[in-house]
MIRO-108917 format. One record per residue (C-alpha): residue number from 1; residue in one letter; z, x, y. Coordinates in Angstrom, 3 decimals. Example, Ala and Ser with C-alpha at 12.3 -4.5 7.8 and 13.67 -1.06 7.14 Angstrom:
<recs>
@nr: 1&rest: a&pz: 7.800&px: 12.300&py: -4.500
@nr: 2&rest: s&pz: 7.140&px: 13.670&py: -1.060
</recs>
This chain:
<recs>
@nr: 1&rest: x&pz: 208.716&px: 117.688&py: -11.148
@nr: 2&rest: x&pz: 211.237&px: 119.765&py: -9.136
@nr: 3&rest: x&pz: 210.529&px: 122.081&py: -6.212
@nr: 4&rest: x&pz: 210.198&px: 125.283&py: -8.259
@nr: 5&rest: x&pz: 207.835&px: 123.629&py: -10.737
@nr: 6&rest: x&pz: 205.761&px: 122.139&py: -7.935
@nr: 7&rest: x&pz: 205.579&px: 125.466&py: -6.095
@nr: 8&rest: x&pz: 204.553&px: 127.298&py: -9.271
@nr: 9&rest: x&pz: 201.920&px: 124.679&py: -10.050
@nr: 10&rest: x&pz: 200.529&px: 124.870&py: -6.519
@nr: 11&rest: x&pz: 200.301&px: 128.665&py: -6.694
@nr: 12&rest: x&pz: 198.625&px: 128.587&py: -10.099
@nr: 13&rest: x&pz: 196.022&px: 126.002&py: -9.178
@nr: 14&rest: x&pz: 195.208&px: 127.710&py: -5.898
@nr: 15&rest: x&pz: 193.848&px: 130.678&py: -7.834
@nr: 16&rest: x&pz: 191.763&px: 128.595&py: -10.222
@nr: 17&rest: x&pz: 190.933&px: 125.548&py: -8.063
@nr: 18&rest: x&pz: 187.205&px: 126.234&py: -8.216
@nr: 19&rest: x&pz: 187.260&px: 126.017&py: -12.021
@nr: 20&rest: x&pz: 188.963&px: 122.625&py: -12.200
@nr: 21&rest: x&pz: 187.140&px: 119.316&py: -12.466
@nr: 22&rest: x&pz: 187.968&px: 115.626&py: -12.739
@nr: 23&rest: x&pz: 191.562&px: 114.657&py: -13.425
@nr: 24&rest: x&pz: 192.892&px: 118.224&py: -13.458
@nr: 25&rest: x&pz: 191.434&px: 118.904&py: -10.021
@nr: 26&rest: x&pz: 192.860&px: 115.676&py: -8.620
@nr: 27&rest: x&pz: 196.398&px: 116.399&py: -9.819
@nr: 28&rest: x&pz: 196.122&px: 120.016&py: -8.707
@nr: 29&rest: x&pz: 195.095&px: 118.996&py: -5.195
@nr: 30&rest: x&pz: 197.996&px: 116.537&py: -5.057
@nr: 31&rest: x&pz: 200.500&px: 119.218&py: -6.108
@nr: 32&rest: x&pz: 199.137&px: 121.666&py: -3.556
@nr: 33&rest: x&pz: 199.222&px: 119.118&py: -0.721
@nr: 34&rest: x&pz: 202.778&px: 117.991&py: -1.479
@nr: 35&rest: x&pz: 203.912&px: 121.615&py: -1.768
@nr: 36&rest: x&pz: 202.486&px: 122.367&py: 1.676
@nr: 37&rest: x&pz: 204.089&px: 119.299&py: 3.280
@nr: 38&rest: x&pz: 207.452&px: 119.895&py: 1.607
@nr: 39&rest: x&pz: 207.587&px: 123.556&py: 2.555
@nr: 40&rest: x&pz: 206.823&px: 122.849&py: 6.200
@nr: 41&rest: x&pz: 209.200&px: 119.900&py: 6.448
@nr: 42&rest: x&pz: 212.119&px: 121.908&py: 5.096
@nr: 43&rest: x&pz: 211.663&px: 124.502&py: 7.836
@nr: 44&rest: x&pz: 212.650&px: 121.895&py: 10.441
@nr: 45&rest: x&pz: 214.823&px: 119.581&py: 8.342
@nr: 46&rest: x&pz: 216.678&px: 120.965&py: 5.275
@nr: 47&rest: x&pz: 217.644&px: 117.410&py: 4.260
@nr: 48&rest: x&pz: 214.043&px: 116.506&py: 3.407
@nr: 49&rest: x&pz: 213.685&px: 116.045&py: -0.356
@nr: 50&rest: x&pz: 210.716&px: 116.583&py: -2.618
@nr: 51&rest: x&pz: 210.787&px: 112.918&py: -3.573
@nr: 52&rest: x&pz: 210.417&px: 111.911&py: 0.088
@nr: 53&rest: x&pz: 207.292&px: 114.049&py: 0.417
@nr: 54&rest: x&pz: 205.798&px: 112.711&py: -2.816
@nr: 55&rest: x&pz: 206.330&px: 109.103&py: -1.740
@nr: 56&rest: x&pz: 204.881&px: 109.682&py: 1.727
@nr: 57&rest: x&pz: 201.847&px: 111.515&py: 0.351
@nr: 58&rest: x&pz: 201.081&px: 108.848&py: -2.263
@nr: 59&rest: x&pz: 201.581&px: 106.065&py: 0.293
@nr: 60&rest: x&pz: 199.112&px: 107.755&py: 2.646
@nr: 61&rest: x&pz: 196.519&px: 108.258&py: -0.095
@nr: 62&rest: x&pz: 196.861&px: 104.664&py: -1.298
@nr: 63&rest: x&pz: 196.178&px: 103.231&py: 2.163
@nr: 64&rest: x&pz: 193.446&px: 105.702&py: 3.180
@nr: 65&rest: x&pz: 190.584&px: 104.051&py: 1.282
@nr: 66&rest: x&pz: 192.160&px: 100.622&py: 0.785
@nr: 67&rest: x&pz: 189.237&px: 98.611&py: 2.180
@nr: 68&rest: x&pz: 186.744&px: 100.513&py: 0.011
@nr: 69&rest: x&pz: 188.649&px: 99.472&py: -3.086
@nr: 70&rest: x&pz: 188.856&px: 95.879&py: -1.861
@nr: 71&rest: x&pz: 185.049&px: 95.887&py: -1.811
@nr: 72&rest: x&pz: 185.053&px: 96.785&py: -5.506
@nr: 73&rest: x&pz: 187.497&px: 93.954&py: -6.176
@nr: 74&rest: x&pz: 185.239&px: 91.564&py: -4.246
@nr: 75&rest: x&pz: 182.348&px: 92.392&py: -6.582
@nr: 76&rest: x&pz: 184.452&px: 91.582&py: -9.634
@nr: 77&rest: x&pz: 185.744&px: 88.340&py: -8.112
@nr: 78&rest: x&pz: 182.149&px: 87.226&py: -7.560
@nr: 79&rest: x&pz: 181.598&px: 87.659&py: -11.305
@nr: 80&rest: x&pz: 184.314&px: 85.099&py: -12.032
@nr: 81&rest: x&pz: 187.291&px: 87.366&py: -12.562
@nr: 82&rest: x&pz: 190.682&px: 86.780&py: -10.968
@nr: 83&rest: x&pz: 193.408&px: 89.081&py: -9.690
@nr: 84&rest: x&pz: 197.132&px: 88.664&py: -10.264
@nr: 85&rest: x&pz: 199.671&px: 90.902&py: -8.508
@nr: 86&rest: x&pz: 203.417&px: 91.051&py: -9.074
@nr: 87&rest: x&pz: 206.442&px: 93.368&py: -9.120
@nr: 88&rest: x&pz: 207.680&px: 94.882&py: -12.372
@nr: 89&rest: x&pz: 211.334&px: 95.004&py: -13.377
@nr: 90&rest: x&pz: 211.544&px: 98.555&py: -12.060
@nr: 91&rest: x&pz: 209.957&px: 97.657&py: -8.742
@nr: 92&rest: x&pz: 206.459&px: 98.961&py: -9.451
@nr: 93&rest: x&pz: 203.616&px: 96.992&py: -7.897
@nr: 94&rest: x&pz: 201.308&px: 95.766&py: -10.662
@nr: 95&rest: x&pz: 197.750&px: 94.470&py: -10.223
@nr: 96&rest: x&pz: 195.729&px: 92.908&py: -13.030
@nr: 97&rest: x&pz: 192.011&px: 92.110&py: -12.797
@nr: 98&rest: x&pz: 191.498&px: 89.434&py: -15.442
@nr: 99&rest: x&pz: 188.439&px: 87.838&py: -17.047
@nr: 100&rest: x&pz: 187.209&px: 84.313&py: -16.260
@nr: 101&rest: x&pz: 189.567&px: 82.772&py: -18.818
@nr: 102&rest: x&pz: 192.431&px: 84.887&py: -17.402
@nr: 103&rest: x&pz: 193.132&px: 86.252&py: -20.865
@nr: 104&rest: x&pz: 190.958&px: 89.357&py: -20.954
@nr: 105&rest: x&pz: 192.149&px: 92.392&py: -19.017
@nr: 106&rest: x&pz: 189.303&px: 93.916&py: -16.998
@nr: 107&rest: x&pz: 191.303&px: 96.401&py: -14.926
@nr: 108&rest: x&pz: 194.952&px: 97.386&py: -14.581
@nr: 109&rest: x&pz: 196.864&px: 99.283&py: -11.913
@nr: 110&rest: x&pz: 200.505&px: 100.099&py: -11.232
@nr: 111&rest: x&pz: 201.830&px: 102.168&py: -8.345
@nr: 112&rest: x&pz: 204.770&px: 102.555&py: -5.982
@nr: 113&rest: x&pz: 202.812&px: 100.503&py: -3.405
@nr: 114&rest: x&pz: 200.408&px: 97.578&py: -3.844
@nr: 115&rest: x&pz: 197.537&px: 99.398&py: -2.102
@nr: 116&rest: x&pz: 197.714&px: 102.103&py: -4.772
@nr: 117&rest: x&pz: 197.897&px: 99.524&py: -7.548
@nr: 118&rest: x&pz: 194.762&px: 97.808&py: -6.202
@nr: 119&rest: x&pz: 192.939&px: 101.140&py: -6.037
@nr: 120&rest: x&pz: 193.836&px: 102.069&py: -9.613
@nr: 121&rest: x&pz: 192.988&px: 98.583&py: -10.925
@nr: 122&rest: x&pz: 189.573&px: 98.687&py: -9.213
@nr: 123&rest: x&pz: 188.818&px: 102.138&py: -10.590
@nr: 124&rest: x&pz: 190.038&px: 101.093&py: -14.024
@nr: 125&rest: x&pz: 187.709&px: 98.078&py: -14.032
@nr: 126&rest: x&pz: 184.754&px: 100.300&py: -13.142
@nr: 127&rest: x&pz: 185.756&px: 102.719&py: -15.935
@nr: 128&rest: x&pz: 185.930&px: 99.886&py: -18.482
@nr: 129&rest: x&pz: 189.696&px: 99.297&py: -18.719
@nr: 130&rest: x&pz: 191.003&px: 102.640&py: -20.011
@nr: 131&rest: x&pz: 193.966&px: 103.020&py: -22.374
@nr: 132&rest: x&pz: 197.266&px: 103.317&py: -20.479
@nr: 133&rest: x&pz: 198.102&px: 106.831&py: -21.691
@nr: 134&rest: x&pz: 194.718&px: 108.127&py: -20.539
@nr: 135&rest: x&pz: 195.539&px: 107.200&py: -16.946
@nr: 136&rest: x&pz: 199.248&px: 107.614&py: -16.213
@nr: 137&rest: x&pz: 200.429&px: 111.173&py: -16.460
@nr: 138&rest: x&pz: 196.801&px: 112.289&py: -16.667
@nr: 139&rest: x&pz: 194.783&px: 111.106&py: -13.674
@nr: 140&rest: x&pz: 197.615&px: 109.242&py: -11.949
@nr: 141&rest: x&pz: 201.341&px: 110.015&py: -11.524
@nr: 142&rest: x&pz: 203.519&px: 108.103&py: -13.973
@nr: 143&rest: x&pz: 206.139&px: 106.373&py: -11.843
@nr: 144&rest: x&pz: 209.040&px: 104.502&py: -13.400
@nr: 145&rest: x&pz: 210.147&px: 102.684&py: -10.249
@nr: 146&rest: x&pz: 208.473&px: 101.473&py: -7.090
@nr: 147&rest: x&pz: 209.162&px: 102.448&py: -3.488
@nr: 148&rest: x&pz: 212.094&px: 100.756&py: -1.764
@nr: 149&rest: x&pz: 210.311&px: 100.836&py: 1.597
@nr: 150&rest: x&pz: 207.187&px: 98.648&py: 1.945
@nr: 151&rest: x&pz: 203.947&px: 100.225&py: 3.143
@nr: 152&rest: x&pz: 202.563&px: 97.006&py: 4.681
@nr: 153&rest: x&pz: 203.057&px: 93.246&py: 4.958
@nr: 154&rest: x&pz: 201.123&px: 92.852&py: 1.716
@nr: 155&rest: x&pz: 203.309&px: 95.407&py: -0.055
@nr: 156&rest: x&pz: 206.461&px: 93.804&py: 1.348
@nr: 157&rest: x&pz: 205.426&px: 90.461&py: -0.160
@nr: 158&rest: x&pz: 205.333&px: 91.982&py: -3.647
@nr: 159&rest: x&pz: 208.452&px: 94.083&py: -3.044
@nr: 160&rest: x&pz: 210.415&px: 90.871&py: -2.380
@nr: 161&rest: x&pz: 209.530&px: 89.624&py: -5.851
@nr: 162&rest: x&pz: 206.700&px: 87.284&py: -4.849
@nr: 163&rest: x&pz: 203.182&px: 87.204&py: -6.310
@nr: 164&rest: x&pz: 199.620&px: 86.722&py: -5.134
@nr: 165&rest: x&pz: 196.411&px: 85.647&py: -6.854
@nr: 166&rest: x&pz: 192.804&px: 86.169&py: -5.783
@nr: 167&rest: x&pz: 189.595&px: 84.395&py: -6.720
@nr: 168&rest: x&pz: 186.156&px: 83.631&py: -5.316
@nr: 169&rest: x&pz: 185.097&px: 80.093&py: -4.366
@nr: 170&rest: x&pz: 181.341&px: 80.126&py: -4.999
@nr: 171&rest: x&pz: 180.736&px: 76.680&py: -3.454
@nr: 172&rest: x&pz: 182.328&px: 77.640&py: -0.144
@nr: 173&rest: x&pz: 181.218&px: 81.290&py: -0.430
@nr: 174&rest: x&pz: 184.762&px: 82.386&py: 0.392
@nr: 175&rest: x&pz: 187.417&px: 84.619&py: -1.080
@nr: 176&rest: x&pz: 190.722&px: 82.865&py: -1.672
@nr: 177&rest: x&pz: 194.152&px: 84.512&py: -1.580
@nr: 178&rest: x&pz: 197.122&px: 82.478&py: -2.793
@nr: 179&rest: x&pz: 200.609&px: 83.817&py: -2.114
@nr: 180&rest: x&pz: 203.400&px: 82.227&py: -4.115
@nr: 181&rest: x&pz: 207.021&px: 82.873&py: -3.219
@nr: 182&rest: x&pz: 210.434&px: 81.456&py: -2.491
@nr: 183&rest: x&pz: 211.110&px: 79.712&py: 0.815
@nr: 184&rest: x&pz: 214.446&px: 78.766&py: 2.365
@nr: 185&rest: x&pz: 215.169&px: 75.693&py: 4.459
@nr: 186&rest: x&pz: 216.553&px: 76.587&py: 7.897
@nr: 187&rest: x&pz: 217.562&px: 74.259&py: 10.706
@nr: 188&rest: x&pz: 214.992&px: 74.136&py: 13.521
@nr: 189&rest: x&pz: 215.870&px: 76.054&py: 16.693
@nr: 190&rest: x&pz: 216.162&px: 72.803&py: 18.655
@nr: 191&rest: x&pz: 218.683&px: 71.406&py: 16.148
@nr: 192&rest: x&pz: 220.822&px: 74.568&py: 16.296
@nr: 193&rest: x&pz: 220.831&px: 74.599&py: 20.098
@nr: 194&rest: x&pz: 221.790&px: 70.911&py: 20.212
@nr: 195&rest: x&pz: 224.648&px: 71.508&py: 17.770
@nr: 196&rest: x&pz: 225.946&px: 74.435&py: 19.851
@nr: 197&rest: x&pz: 226.235&px: 72.030&py: 22.791
@nr: 198&rest: x&pz: 228.617&px: 69.920&py: 20.702
@nr: 199&rest: x&pz: 226.085&px: 67.287&py: 19.680
@nr: 200&rest: x&pz: 225.053&px: 66.224&py: 16.175
@nr: 201&rest: x&pz: 221.420&px: 66.960&py: 15.355
@nr: 202&rest: x&pz: 219.439&px: 65.253&py: 12.606
@nr: 203&rest: x&pz: 216.072&px: 66.463&py: 11.334
@nr: 204&rest: x&pz: 213.860&px: 65.817&py: 8.315
@nr: 205&rest: x&pz: 211.684&px: 67.880&py: 5.995
@nr: 206&rest: x&pz: 210.601&px: 67.803&py: 2.331
@nr: 207&rest: x&pz: 211.727&px: 64.172&py: 1.916
@nr: 208&rest: x&pz: 215.273&px: 64.902&py: 3.086
@nr: 209&rest: x&pz: 217.312&px: 64.263&py: 6.205
@nr: 210&rest: x&pz: 219.604&px: 67.063&py: 7.307
@nr: 211&rest: x&pz: 222.445&px: 67.050&py: 9.796
@nr: 212&rest: x&pz: 223.416&px: 70.101&py: 11.831
@nr: 213&rest: x&pz: 226.744&px: 70.439&py: 13.639
@nr: 214&rest: x&pz: 228.742&px: 73.195&py: 15.323
@nr: 215&rest: x&pz: 231.257&px: 75.232&py: 13.354
@nr: 216&rest: x&pz: 233.663&px: 78.143&py: 13.834
@nr: 217&rest: x&pz: 233.670&px: 81.018&py: 11.336
@nr: 218&rest: x&pz: 236.950&px: 82.599&py: 10.073
@nr: 219&rest: x&pz: 236.492&px: 85.543&py: 12.460
@nr: 220&rest: x&pz: 236.313&px: 83.185&py: 15.430
@nr: 221&rest: x&pz: 232.544&px: 83.361&py: 15.988
@nr: 222&rest: x&pz: 230.794&px: 80.081&py: 16.759
@nr: 223&rest: x&pz: 227.804&px: 78.946&py: 14.733
@nr: 224&rest: x&pz: 226.165&px: 75.935&py: 13.128
@nr: 225&rest: x&pz: 226.209&px: 74.379&py: 9.685
@nr: 226&rest: x&pz: 223.787&px: 71.967&py: 8.051
@nr: 227&rest: x&pz: 224.191&px: 69.381&py: 5.288
@nr: 228&rest: x&pz: 221.904&px: 66.921&py: 3.504
@nr: 229&rest: x&pz: 222.741&px: 63.309&py: 4.393
@nr: 230&rest: x&pz: 219.833&px: 61.549&py: 2.696
@nr: 231&rest: x&pz: 216.960&px: 62.265&py: 0.310
@nr: 232&rest: x&pz: 214.109&px: 60.236&py: -1.142
@nr: 233&rest: x&pz: 214.586&px: 59.179&py: -4.802
@nr: 234&rest: x&pz: 211.656&px: 61.245&py: -6.107
@nr: 235&rest: x&pz: 213.097&px: 64.385&py: -4.463
@nr: 236&rest: x&pz: 216.469&px: 64.344&py: -6.202
@nr: 237&rest: x&pz: 215.449&px: 66.847&py: -8.894
@nr: 238&rest: x&pz: 214.406&px: 69.508&py: -6.342
@nr: 239&rest: x&pz: 216.769&px: 71.991&py: -4.717
@nr: 240&rest: x&pz: 217.737&px: 71.045&py: -1.166
@nr: 241&rest: x&pz: 217.613&px: 74.559&py: 0.268
@nr: 242&rest: x&pz: 215.373&px: 76.810&py: -1.849
@nr: 243&rest: x&pz: 211.887&px: 75.978&py: -3.093
@nr: 244&rest: x&pz: 208.678&px: 77.574&py: -4.328
@nr: 245&rest: x&pz: 205.776&px: 77.448&py: -1.905
@nr: 246&rest: x&pz: 202.201&px: 78.692&py: -1.672
@nr: 247&rest: x&pz: 200.445&px: 80.220&py: 1.339
@nr: 248&rest: x&pz: 196.648&px: 80.162&py: 1.152
@nr: 249&rest: x&pz: 194.062&px: 82.241&py: 2.966
@nr: 250&rest: x&pz: 190.281&px: 81.753&py: 2.871
@nr: 251&rest: x&pz: 187.649&px: 84.003&py: 4.438
@nr: 252&rest: x&pz: 184.216&px: 85.540&py: 3.964
@nr: 253&rest: x&pz: 185.856&px: 88.923&py: 3.363
@nr: 254&rest: x&pz: 188.741&px: 89.582&py: 0.999
@nr: 255&rest: x&pz: 190.682&px: 91.654&py: 3.525
@nr: 256&rest: x&pz: 190.595&px: 88.716&py: 5.960
@nr: 257&rest: x&pz: 191.645&px: 86.216&py: 3.284
@nr: 258&rest: x&pz: 194.688&px: 88.401&py: 2.544
@nr: 259&rest: x&pz: 195.615&px: 88.606&py: 6.212
@nr: 260&rest: x&pz: 195.183&px: 84.862&py: 6.793
@nr: 261&rest: x&pz: 197.155&px: 84.002&py: 3.673
@nr: 262&rest: x&pz: 200.158&px: 86.121&py: 4.626
@nr: 263&rest: x&pz: 200.377&px: 84.319&py: 7.992
@nr: 264&rest: x&pz: 199.642&px: 80.808&py: 6.679
@nr: 265&rest: x&pz: 202.198&px: 77.992&py: 6.695
@nr: 266&rest: x&pz: 203.914&px: 77.593&py: 3.288
@nr: 267&rest: x&pz: 203.172&px: 74.461&py: 1.281
@nr: 268&rest: x&pz: 205.693&px: 73.453&py: -1.358
@nr: 269&rest: x&pz: 204.363&px: 73.883&py: -4.898
@nr: 270&rest: x&pz: 204.058&px: 70.709&py: -6.920
</recs>
């Protein structure tokens, strides 16, 4: 939707706002709000684009009631469902609420940010898993690509191509958030500092022994370089520098499990 279309839509709905209900009212209010923000922003900064205002508005709306929607997700997790979140090929954040056998789709949400995808998935589950074309372009904007700028640490995790899964542990009475992503092996700070002093530093992790020494880059800058000097036999089939790891968070509330999981130490996936 371009500026002229948005402005016309906002003007039209303003006159008949009281007669709109449901999905029409929601989209009308969105168009009116974005029109107001865009018009005012352009008065002070002509370089502001309509797309910028749309993204900012939708990001704000997605985060505004985030914890309320997490409460809905908590109720479904207690029933034995699971949640899987990932990034689509176009960068959209996708959230699936799946049945106990992880085959049945209970709720689905896609959005430019993960908070919005969680909201839509929660609402979709409550509504009984609506057909796709009854949601996108009707009650929700139909985005083709996701935002390039993350809205939060949680959104950044998905933006980087990682995933997370949620479930409820009934025995421990805790919500569990598992974050799976790619980790990179870096030399410890102590090893780098030792190498910069002209010494050879050796350190071990993941069944391997690494050696870090000083080096000089082509432009003359000084740095360090690391190599693998030994590895255990059963580790030979795994990459020396890049590996898949899982961070796990557990808590009595889902929001806390998500926060703990994002900050947890990564454990290499088997």
